BALOBA-1460 file (C-alpha; in Angstrom, 3 decimals):
// residues 74
<rec num="1" residu="m" x="0.000" y="0.000" z="0.000"/>
<rec num="2" residu="t" x="1.290" y="3.454" z="-0.928"/>
<rec num="3" residu="e" x="1.265" y="6.250" z="1.600"/>
<rec num="4" residu="v" x="-0.742" y="9.264" z="0.430"/>
<rec num="5" residu="k" x="0.154" y="12.750" z="1.602"/>
<rec num="6" residu="i" x="-2.676" y="15.238" z="2.076"/>
<rec num="7" residu="y" x="-2.268" y="19.009" z="2.330"/>
<rec num="8" residu="s" x="-5.092" y="21.384" z="3.270"/>
<rec num="9" residu="f" x="-5.601" y="24.844" z="1.770"/>
<rec num="10" residu="d" x="-8.721" y="26.947" z="2.381"/>
<rec num="11" residu="n" x="-10.535" y="23.990" z="3.961"/>
<rec num="12" residu="k" x="-9.911" y="21.799" z="0.886"/>
<rec num="13" residu="d" x="-7.780" y="18.674" z="0.908"/>
<rec num="14" residu="y" x="-5.184" y="18.213" z="-1.827"/>
<rec num="15" residu="v" x="-3.406" y="14.945" z="-2.583"/>
<rec num="16" residu="l" x="0.270" y="14.990" z="-3.469"/>
<rec num="17" residu="v" x="0.447" y="13.689" z="-7.047"/>
<rec num="18" residu="t" x="4.200" y="13.977" z="-7.425"/>
<rec num="19" residu="k" x="7.190" y="15.912" z="-6.148"/>
<rec num="20" residu="i" x="10.005" y="17.085" z="-8.412"/>
<rec num="21" residu="n" x="12.915" y="18.908" z="-6.819"/>
<rec num="22" residu="s" x="11.249" y="21.337" z="-4.408"/>
<rec num="23" residu="y" x="7.952" y="21.513" z="-6.339"/>
<rec num="24" residu="l" x="4.863" y="19.682" z="-5.134"/>
<rec num="25" residu="y" x="2.086" y="18.956" z="-7.618"/>
<rec num="26" residu="l" x="-1.246" y="18.675" z="-5.839"/>
<rec num="27" residu="s" x="-4.768" y="17.686" z="-6.857"/>
<rec num="28" residu="n" x="-7.998" y="18.413" z="-4.988"/>
<rec num="29" residu="e" x="-9.249" y="15.215" z="-3.415"/>
<rec num="30" residu="k" x="-12.859" y="15.925" z="-4.468"/>
<rec num="31" residu="d" x="-12.243" y="17.727" z="-7.775"/>
<rec num="32" residu="p" x="-9.343" y="16.428" z="-9.887"/>
<rec num="33" residu="k" x="-9.625" y="19.477" z="-12.178"/>
<rec num="34" residu="d" x="-8.601" y="21.661" z="-9.214"/>
<rec num="35" residu="m" x="-4.821" y="21.408" z="-9.149"/>
<rec num="36" residu="m" x="-1.999" y="23.526" z="-7.783"/>
<rec num="37" residu="i" x="1.755" y="23.676" z="-7.653"/>
<rec num="38" residu="r" x="3.533" y="24.730" z="-4.512"/>
<rec num="39" residu="k" x="7.192" y="24.769" z="-3.526"/>
<rec num="40" residu="e" x="8.919" y="23.906" z="-0.302"/>
<rec num="41" residu="d" x="10.532" y="26.718" z="1.618"/>
<rec num="42" residu="a" x="14.324" y="26.319" z="1.475"/>
<rec num="43" residu="n" x="14.614" y="26.873" z="5.248"/>
<rec num="44" residu="d" x="11.558" y="24.853" z="6.293"/>
<rec num="45" residu="p" x="10.435" y="21.985" z="4.012"/>
<rec num="46" residu="c" x="7.189" y="21.720" z="5.991"/>
<rec num="47" residu="l" x="6.203" y="25.183" z="4.753"/>
<rec num="48" residu="l" x="4.691" y="25.279" z="1.256"/>
<rec num="49" residu="l" x="4.872" y="28.520" z="-0.697"/>
<rec num="50" residu="p" x="3.062" y="29.707" z="-3.821"/>
<rec num="51" residu="l" x="5.112" y="30.145" z="-6.969"/>
<rec num="52" residu="e" x="6.599" y="33.599" z="-7.388"/>
<rec num="53" residu="d" x="5.595" y="34.448" z="-10.957"/>
<rec num="54" residu="d" x="4.601" y="33.137" z="-14.393"/>
<rec num="55" residu="e" x="8.200" y="32.270" z="-15.205"/>
<rec num="56" residu="e" x="8.477" y="29.988" z="-12.191"/>
<rec num="57" residu="f" x="5.090" y="28.451" z="-13.038"/>
<rec num="58" residu="e" x="6.331" y="27.667" z="-16.567"/>
<rec num="59" residu="e" x="9.537" y="26.172" z="-15.123"/>
<rec num="60" residu="a" x="7.524" y="23.920" z="-12.803"/>
<rec num="61" residu="l" x="5.283" y="22.795" z="-15.675"/>
<rec num="62" residu="l" x="8.313" y="22.051" z="-17.841"/>
<rec num="63" residu="l" x="9.792" y="19.896" z="-15.064"/>
<rec num="64" residu="l" x="6.507" y="17.998" z="-14.823"/>
<rec num="65" residu="a" x="6.338" y="17.452" z="-18.600"/>
<rec num="66" residu="r" x="9.957" y="16.246" z="-18.757"/>
<rec num="67" residu="n" x="9.350" y="13.903" z="-15.837"/>
<rec num="68" residu="k" x="6.248" y="12.494" z="-17.551"/>
<rec num="69" residu="l" x="8.143" y="11.916" z="-20.818"/>
<rec num="70" residu="a" x="11.027" y="10.233" z="-19.000"/>
<rec num="71" residu="t" x="8.579" y="7.961" z="-17.193"/>
<rec num="72" residu="q" x="6.867" y="6.980" z="-20.464"/>
<rec num="73" residu="e" x="10.198" y="6.082" z="-22.084"/>
<rec num="74" residu="d" x="11.051" y="3.545" z="-19.351"/>
């Protein structure tokens, strides 16, 4: 059995889909279309921060896409 990590934001529970580097990709437990990307604070990995700007968002999406392609090639 796989352990599932749950994070709560605004009284909604989000499941950790995957983690790449310091980015966490989360999906709403009750609405899979509701997704978010957060990053761990460098000084406190228990603290999740929003992404700083569109550039960082694009970087996080690119990491996710590359990870997905690498997984499919295996």
